[in-house]
C-alpha positions in Angstrom: -11.4 2.2 -14.7 -9.7 -0.7 -13.0 -10.7 -1.1 -9.3 -8.5 -3.0 -6.9 -11.0 -4.3 -4.5 -11.6 -6.7 -1.7 -15.2 -5.7 -1.0 -18.4 -4.1 -2.4 -17.2 -1.5 -4.8 -20.6 0.3 -5.2 -20.6 1.4 -1.6 -17.0 2.5 -1.8 -17.7 4.5 -5.0 -20.7 6.2 -3.4 -18.7 7.1 -0.4 -15.9 8.5 -2.6 -18.4 10.6 -4.7 -19.7 12.2 -1.5 -16.1 13.0 -0.2 -15.2 14.3 -3.6 -18.2 16.6 -3.7 -17.3 17.9 -0.2 -13.8 18.8 -1.4 -14.9 20.3 -4.7 -13.3 17.6 -6.8 -14.9 17.7 -10.2 -17.9 15.4 -10.5 -16.4 13.5 -13.5 -13.1 12.9 -11.7 -13.8 9.2 -11.1 -14.4 8.7 -14.8 -11.6 11.0 -16.2 -8.6 10.4 -13.9 -5.7 8.3 -15.1 -5.0 7.1 -11.6 -6.2 3.6 -10.6 -8.9 3.5 -7.9 -7.7 1.6 -4.7 -9.8 0.1 -1.9 -8.3 -0.2 1.6 -7.2 -3.7 2.5 -8.6 -5.5 5.5 -5.2 -7.3 6.3 -2.9 -4.6 7.6 -0.2 -5.2 10.2 1.5 -2.7 12.5 5.0 -1.7 11.4 7.6 0.1 13.4 6.8 3.7 14.2 7.7 6.2 11.5 10.4 8.8 11.7 8.0 11.0 13.8 7.2 8.1 16.1 3.6 7.7 14.7 2.2 4.2 14.3 2.2 2.9 10.8 0.6 0.0 9.0 1.3 -2.0 5.8 0.2 -5.3 4.3 2.3 -8.2 5.7 4.1 -8.8 2.5 4.9 -5.1 2.0 6.1 -4.8 5.6 8.4 -7.8 5.3 9.8 -6.5 2.0 10.3 -3.0 3.6 12.2 -4.6 6.6 14.4 -6.6 4.2 15.1 -3.5 2.0 15.9 -1.3 5.0 18.2 -3.9 6.4 20.1 -4.3 3.1 20.4 -0.6 2.7 21.9 -0.3 6.3 24.4 -3.1 5.5 25.5 -0.9 2.6 25.8 2.2 4.8 22.5 3.8 3.6 20.0 5.0 6.1 16.3 4.9 5.2 13.6 6.5 7.4 9.9 5.5 7.1 7.9 8.8 6.8 4.5 7.3 6.1 2.8 4.1 5.0 -0.9 3.3 5.0 -3.3 6.2 4.8 -7.1 5.7 4.6 -9.4 7.8 2.5 -10.5 9.9 5.5 -6.8 10.8 6.2 -6.4 11.7 2.5 -9.6 13.8 2.7 -8.0 15.8 5.6 -4.8 16.3 3.8 -6.7 17.9 0.9 -9.0 19.9 3.2 -6.0 21.4 5.0 -4.6 22.6 1.6 -7.9 24.0 0.6 -8.1 26.0 3.9 -4.7 27.4 3.0 -6.2 28.8 -0.2 -4.8 26.3 -2.7 -7.0 25.4 -5.7 -8.2 21.8 -6.0 -6.6 21.4 -9.4 -3.2 22.4 -7.9 -3.7 20.1 -4.9 -4.5 17.1 -7.0 -1.0 17.3 -8.7 0.6 16.8 -5.3 -1.9 14.8 -3.3 -4.0 12.0 -4.9 -7.7 12.3 -4.4 -9.3 10.1 -1.8 -9.6 6.6 -3.3 -6.7 7.1 -5.6 -3.7 7.2 -3.3 -1.4 4.2 -3.4 -1.1 4.7 0.3 -4.7 3.2 0.5 -3.3 -0.2 -0.6 -1.1 -0.6 2.4 1.9 -1.2 0.1 3.2 2.4 -0.5 5.9 4.0 1.7 7.3 7.5 1.8 11.0 7.5 2.7 13.7 9.9 3.7 17.3 9.8 4.9 19.5 11.8 7.3 20.3 15.4 6.4 17.4 15.8 3.8 14.2 17.8 4.1 11.2 15.5 4.3 9.1 14.9 1.2 11.2 17.2 -1.0 12.5 16.6 -4.5 16.1 17.1 -3.1 15.8 13.5 -1.9 16.8 12.5 -5.4 20.3 13.9 -4.7 20.9 11.6 -1.8 22.9 8.4 -1.6 19.6 6.8 -0.3 17.8 7.6 -3.5 20.6 6.3 -5.6 20.6 3.1 -3.6 16.8 2.8 -4.0 17.1 3.3 -7.8 19.6 0.5 -8.0 18.2 -1.9 -5.5 14.5 -1.3 -4.6 13.2 -3.5 -7.4 15.1 -6.5 -5.8 12.7 -6.1 -2.8 9.6 -5.6 -5.0 9.4 -1.8 -4.7 9.1 0.7 -7.6 9.2 4.4 -7.8 5.6 5.4 -8.5 5.8 8.9 -9.7 9.0 9.6 -11.7 9.4 12.8 -13.6 6.8 13.4 -16.3 4.7 10.4 -15.2 1.5 9.6 -17.0 -0.5 9.9 -13.8 -0.3 13.7 -13.6 1.2 13.6 -10.1 4.3 15.8 -9.4 7.6 14.0 -9.2 8.0 12.2 -5.9 11.4 10.6 -5.5 10.5 9.6 -1.9 7.4 7.6 -2.8 7.8 3.8 -3.4 5.2 1.1 -3.7 5.5 -2.6 -3.2 4.5 -4.2 -6.5 5.2 -7.9 -5.9 1.9 -8.3 -4.0 -0.8 -7.8 -6.6 -3.3 -10.5 -5.7 -6.3 -8.1 -5.4 -8.9 -8.8 -8.0 -9.5 -6.1 -10.6 -13.0 -5.1 -11.8 -13.0 -3.3 -15.1 
């Protein structure tokens, strides 16, 4: 398992194991998942508020790339709305807890929400996007001009679609989820 880390990975892993136990995530998940493990960065900067006027954070490089990409899209007549950016492991735990309270099985949840420690949002480089006249965080986003623009241009700004159809990670297709790839200076521990 590759760990993208900036600190002591043993404390982080112990914390994740405890959170996973609380949520009913299988004990061997850390060893069997295909998703990479991410540690939260220390160097996040405030971005503009998201579409819902909530404060958001990204790494500086991801934030600058997002601003450039959004500006270029606007020049081309394409509107991109930031829906979410950095999410810590505690926020991720609460997303899963809410789904569990609604009666969803953990196996089902883990196909639509990454387990704490495994969300690209933990890196401060992932963004969820939307555009006008489209339901938020829905696959119909793929039918928008915004998605077509992103498919053609996002790589020019360092962003990649993380979860295409039939991805190897086992996460449902998310046309709205893009991650800044150009900044990959975090050391990996294998």
